[in-house]
N, CA, C and O atoms as CSV, one atom per row, in Angstrom:
chain,resi,resn,atom,element,x,y,z
A,1,MET,N,N,18.642,10.572,8.475
A,1,MET,CA,C,16.801,10.823,8.068
A,1,MET,C,C,16.952,10.275,7.340
A,1,MET,O,O,15.835,10.337,6.825
A,2,THR,N,N,17.607,9.542,6.612
A,2,THR,CA,C,17.283,8.770,5.061
A,2,THR,C,C,16.358,8.384,5.902
A,2,THR,O,O,15.241,8.884,6.043
A,3,ILE,N,N,16.879,7.370,6.542
A,3,ILE,CA,C,16.666,6.405,7.959
A,3,ILE,C,C,15.470,6.378,8.635
A,3,ILE,O,O,14.890,5.366,9.029
A,4,VAL,N,N,15.158,7.389,8.744
A,4,VAL,CA,C,13.930,7.568,9.802
A,4,VAL,C,C,13.237,7.825,8.846
A,4,VAL,O,O,12.265,7.630,9.576
A,5,VAL,N,N,12.699,8.130,7.717
A,5,VAL,CA,C,11.831,8.518,6.709
A,5,VAL,C,C,11.740,6.215,6.569
A,5,VAL,O,O,10.915,5.517,7.159
A,6,LEU,N,N,12.757,5.759,5.720
A,6,LEU,CA,C,11.650,4.602,5.277
A,6,LEU,C,C,11.369,3.782,6.039
A,6,LEU,O,O,10.316,3.178,5.834
A,7,LEU,N,N,12.318,3.374,7.404
A,7,LEU,CA,C,10.715,3.135,9.153
A,7,LEU,C,C,9.898,3.982,9.141
A,7,LEU,O,O,8.716,3.667,9.000
A,8,GLY,N,N,10.158,4.879,9.239
A,8,GLY,CA,C,8.581,5.734,9.040
A,8,GLY,C,C,7.599,4.875,8.057
A,8,GLY,O,O,6.518,4.359,8.342
A,9,VAL,N,N,8.714,4.878,6.087
A,9,VAL,CA,C,7.540,4.045,6.179
A,9,VAL,C,C,7.112,3.117,6.019
A,9,VAL,O,O,6.066,2.916,5.401
A,10,LEU,N,N,7.960,2.128,6.646
A,10,LEU,CA,C,8.153,0.920,6.463
A,10,LEU,C,C,6.797,0.446,7.917
A,10,LEU,O,O,6.737,-0.734,8.260
A,11,LEU,N,N,6.273,1.032,8.295
A,11,LEU,CA,C,6.051,0.860,9.498
A,11,LEU,C,C,4.532,1.151,9.225
A,11,LEU,O,O,3.736,0.407,9.798
A,12,LEU,N,N,4.015,2.183,8.388
A,12,LEU,CA,C,3.208,2.702,7.500
A,12,LEU,C,C,2.609,1.590,6.825
A,12,LEU,O,O,1.495,1.165,7.129
A,13,VAL,N,N,3.259,1.151,5.996
A,13,VAL,CA,C,3.267,-0.303,5.427
A,13,VAL,C,C,2.555,-1.313,5.746
A,13,VAL,O,O,1.607,-1.963,5.307
A,14,ILE,N,N,3.539,-1.273,6.985
A,14,ILE,CA,C,3.501,-3.219,7.982
A,14,ILE,C,C,1.635,-2.774,9.074
A,14,ILE,O,O,0.647,-3.495,9.219
A,15,GLY,N,N,1.805,-1.878,9.398
A,15,GLY,CA,C,0.309,-1.268,10.034
A,15,GLY,C,C,-0.893,-1.103,8.864
A,15,GLY,O,O,-2.026,-1.458,9.189
A,16,GLY,N,N,-0.655,-0.538,7.426
A,16,GLY,CA,C,-1.454,-0.710,6.704
A,16,GLY,C,C,-1.776,-2.203,6.563
A,16,GLY,O,O,-2.798,-2.486,7.188
A,17,CYS,N,N,-1.180,-3.306,5.894
A,17,CYS,CA,C,-1.360,-4.408,5.936
A,17,CYS,C,C,-2.148,-5.338,6.985
A,17,CYS,O,O,-3.208,-5.941,6.817
A,18,VAL,N,N,-1.208,-5.268,8.266
A,18,VAL,CA,C,-1.847,-5.777,9.370
A,18,VAL,C,C,-3.287,-5.002,10.099
A,18,VAL,O,O,-3.796,-5.406,11.144
A,19,CYS,N,N,-3.827,-3.741,9.241
A,19,CYS,CA,C,-5.495,-3.679,9.186
A,19,CYS,C,C,-6.759,-4.335,7.865
A,19,CYS,O,O,-7.973,-4.510,7.759
A,20,VAL,N,N,-5.208,-4.550,6.874
A,20,VAL,CA,C,-6.144,-5.518,6.276
A,20,VAL,C,C,-6.459,-6.456,5.972
A,20,VAL,O,O,-7.302,-6.815,5.150
A,21,VAL,N,N,-5.386,-7.304,7.024
A,21,VAL,CA,C,-5.693,-8.839,7.309
A,21,VAL,C,C,-7.384,-8.538,8.378
A,21,VAL,O,O,-8.501,-8.998,8.140
A,22,TRP,N,N,-7.030,-7.791,9.315
A,22,TRP,CA,C,-7.838,-7.949,10.602
A,22,TRP,C,C,-8.912,-7.121,9.689
A,22,TRP,O,O,-9.774,-7.999,9.713
A,23,ALA,N,N,-9.446,-6.188,8.979
A,23,ALA,CA,C,-10.747,-6.310,8.096
A,23,ALA,C,C,-11.246,-7.748,7.390
A,23,ALA,O,O,-12.384,-8.180,7.201
A,24,ALA,N,N,-10.373,-8.121,7.182
A,24,ALA,CA,C,-10.275,-9.560,6.532
A,24,ALA,C,C,-11.555,-9.926,7.705
A,24,ALA,O,O,-12.709,-10.145,7.336
A,25,ARG,N,N,-11.148,-9.945,9.087
A,25,ARG,CA,C,-11.386,-11.199,10.073
A,25,ARG,C,C,-12.954,-10.150,10.135
A,25,ARG,O,O,-13.920,-10.886,9.930
A,26,GLY,N,N,-13.156,-9.449,10.243
A,26,GLY,CA,C,-14.516,-8.634,10.321
A,26,GLY,C,C,-13.504,-6.976,11.881
A,26,GLY,O,O,-14.151,-6.788,12.912
A,27,GLY,N,N,-12.914,-6.617,11.804
A,27,GLY,CA,C,-12.427,-5.248,12.287
A,27,GLY,C,C,-13.789,-4.299,12.173
A,27,GLY,O,O,-14.861,-4.356,11.570
A,28,PRO,N,N,-12.783,-2.915,13.587
A,28,PRO,CA,C,-13.948,-2.175,13.163
A,28,PRO,C,C,-13.978,-1.164,12.762
A,28,PRO,O,O,-12.980,-0.463,12.930
A,29,ARG,N,N,-15.053,-0.663,12.099
A,29,ARG,CA,C,-14.355,0.220,11.095
A,29,ARG,C,C,-13.568,1.559,9.890
A,29,ARG,O,O,-13.506,2.016,8.748
A,30,TRP,N,N,-13.126,1.622,11.266
A,30,TRP,CA,C,-11.721,2.301,10.885
A,30,TRP,C,C,-10.377,1.207,10.809
A,30,TRP,O,O,-9.542,1.955,10.301
A,31,VAL,N,N,-10.190,0.855,10.863
A,31,VAL,CA,C,-9.442,-0.558,10.029
A,31,VAL,C,C,-10.407,-0.708,8.937
A,31,VAL,O,O,-9.808,-1.291,8.034
A,32,ARG,N,N,-11.717,-0.440,8.555
A,32,ARG,CA,C,-11.852,-1.180,7.297
A,32,ARG,C,C,-11.765,0.144,6.252
A,32,ARG,O,O,-12.306,0.114,5.147
A,33,VAL,N,N,-10.982,1.359,6.772
A,33,VAL,CA,C,-10.883,2.520,6.086
A,33,VAL,C,C,-9.442,2.366,5.992
A,33,VAL,O,O,-8.917,2.578,4.899
A,34,VAL,N,N,-9.177,2.240,6.362
A,34,VAL,CA,C,-7.493,2.172,6.494
A,34,VAL,C,C,-6.630,0.750,5.673
A,34,VAL,O,O,-5.521,0.520,5.191
A,35,ALA,N,N,-8.115,-0.061,5.917
A,35,ALA,CA,C,-7.702,-1.370,4.351
A,35,ALA,C,C,-8.237,-0.909,3.295
A,35,ALA,O,O,-7.706,-1.144,2.210
A,36,THR,N,N,-9.011,-0.408,3.352
A,36,THR,CA,C,-9.150,0.082,1.381
A,36,THR,C,C,-7.734,0.768,0.951
A,36,THR,O,O,-6.888,0.517,0.092
A,37,ALA,N,N,-7.919,1.950,2.162
A,37,ALA,CA,C,-6.918,3.250,1.686
A,37,ALA,C,C,-5.823,2.578,1.277
A,37,ALA,O,O,-5.659,2.759,0.070
A,38,THR,N,N,-4.714,1.636,1.928
A,38,THR,CA,C,-4.439,0.505,1.584
A,38,THR,C,C,-4.145,-0.274,0.682
A,38,THR,O,O,-3.008,-0.374,0.220
A,39,LEU,N,N,-5.190,-0.967,0.289
A,39,LEU,CA,C,-6.017,-1.359,-1.047
A,39,LEU,C,C,-5.784,-0.716,-2.630
A,39,LEU,O,O,-5.519,-1.138,-3.755
A,40,ALA,N,N,-6.105,0.781,-1.847
A,40,ALA,CA,C,-6.493,1.582,-3.160
A,40,ALA,C,C,-5.151,2.308,-3.324
A,40,ALA,O,O,-4.920,2.917,-4.369
A,41,ALA,N,N,-4.126,2.255,-2.174
A,41,ALA,CA,C,-3.010,2.812,-2.886
A,41,ALA,C,C,-1.581,1.704,-3.218
A,41,ALA,O,O,-0.395,1.878,-3.496
A,42,GLY,N,N,-2.613,0.356,-2.976
A,42,GLY,CA,C,-1.375,-0.375,-3.610
A,42,GLY,C,C,-1.448,-1.554,-5.432
A,42,GLY,O,O,-0.695,-2.315,-6.040
A,43,GLU,N,N,-2.880,-0.979,-5.584
A,43,GLU,CA,C,-3.527,-0.374,-6.364
A,43,GLU,C,C,-2.949,0.708,-7.750
A,43,GLU,O,O,-2.586,0.577,-8.919
A,44,LEU,N,N,-3.110,1.600,-6.921
A,44,LEU,CA,C,-2.061,2.251,-7.097
A,44,LEU,C,C,-0.402,1.571,-8.156
A,44,LEU,O,O,-0.335,1.059,-9.274
A,45,VAL,N,N,0.391,1.816,-7.399
A,45,VAL,CA,C,1.736,1.823,-7.808
A,45,VAL,C,C,1.998,0.329,-8.671
A,45,VAL,O,O,3.077,-0.010,-9.156
A,46,SER,N,N,0.426,-0.631,-8.731
A,46,SER,CA,C,0.746,-2.122,-9.578
A,46,SER,C,C,0.646,-1.389,-10.267
A,46,SER,O,O,1.753,-1.507,-10.794
A,47,ARG,N,N,-0.249,0.106,-11.268
A,47,ARG,CA,C,-0.718,0.499,-12.177
A,47,ARG,C,C,0.126,1.626,-12.623
A,47,ARG,O,O,-0.147,2.135,-13.709
A,48,SER,N,N,1.100,2.076,-11.942
A,48,SER,CA,C,2.550,3.009,-12.279
A,48,SER,C,C,3.553,1.704,-12.484
A,48,SER,O,O,4.512,1.721,-13.255
A,49,ASN,N,N,3.285,0.906,-11.909
A,49,ASN,CA,C,4.777,0.065,-12.458
A,49,ASN,C,C,4.399,-0.886,-14.006
A,49,ASN,O,O,5.437,-1.414,-14.404
A,50,GLN,N,N,3.416,-1.140,-14.746
A,50,GLN,CA,C,2.927,-1.287,-15.573
A,50,GLN,C,C,2.453,-0.662,-16.859
A,50,GLN,O,O,2.044,-1.031,-17.960
A,51,ARG,N,N,2.719,0.551,-16.155
A,51,ARG,CA,C,2.821,1.461,-17.496
A,51,ARG,C,C,4.119,2.110,-17.911
A,51,ARG,O,O,4.432,2.618,-18.988
A,52,SER,N,N,4.984,1.926,-16.478
A,52,SER,CA,C,5.819,2.567,-16.605
A,52,SER,C,C,7.097,0.844,-17.652
A,52,SER,O,O,8.086,1.071,-18.349
A,53,ARG,N,N,6.494,-0.642,-17.324
A,53,ARG,CA,C,6.665,-1.437,-18.025
A,53,ARG,C,C,6.207,-1.000,-19.709
A,53,ARG,O,O,6.988,-0.407,-20.453
A,54,ARG,N,N,5.435,-1.231,-19.936
A,54,ARG,CA,C,5.196,-0.704,-21.407
A,54,ARG,C,C,5.365,0.525,-22.006
A,54,ARG,O,O,4.905,0.867,-23.095
A,55,GLY,N,N,6.368,1.491,-20.891
A,55,GLY,CA,C,6.513,1.956,-22.149
A,55,GLY,C,C,8.505,2.166,-22.371
A,55,GLY,O,O,9.120,3.103,-22.881
A,56,ASP,N,N,9.204,0.441,-21.535
A,56,ASP,CA,C,10.350,0.765,-21.883
A,56,ASP,C,C,10.325,-0.642,-23.069
A,56,ASP,O,O,11.120,-0.671,-24.008
A,57,GLY,N,N,9.985,-1.004,-22.991
A,57,GLY,CA,C,9.809,-1.629,-24.388
A,57,GLY,C,C,9.613,-1.296,-25.870
A,57,GLY,O,O,9.742,-1.845,-26.964
A,58,GLU,N,N,9.161,0.112,-25.255
A,58,GLU,CA,C,9.046,0.564,-27.181
A,58,GLU,C,C,10.206,1.474,-27.191
A,58,GLU,O,O,10.199,1.959,-28.322
A,59,GLU,N,N,11.182,1.955,-26.541
A,59,GLU,CA,C,11.843,2.707,-27.723
A,59,GLU,C,C,12.850,2.457,-27.643
A,59,GLU,O,O,13.664,2.903,-28.451
């Protein structure tokens, strides 16, 4: 069951990356929406990782 969930997440990530590239080349509106959501999610993950790294060295 875990493998199925991980494969689903992997497919979503790959699909999001494809949409980002397609939107950069002028894709349809729904592709630009998915690309924006993908970039926003990546930014949230990046900020979360930066916060956790800052906290590791202090304690």
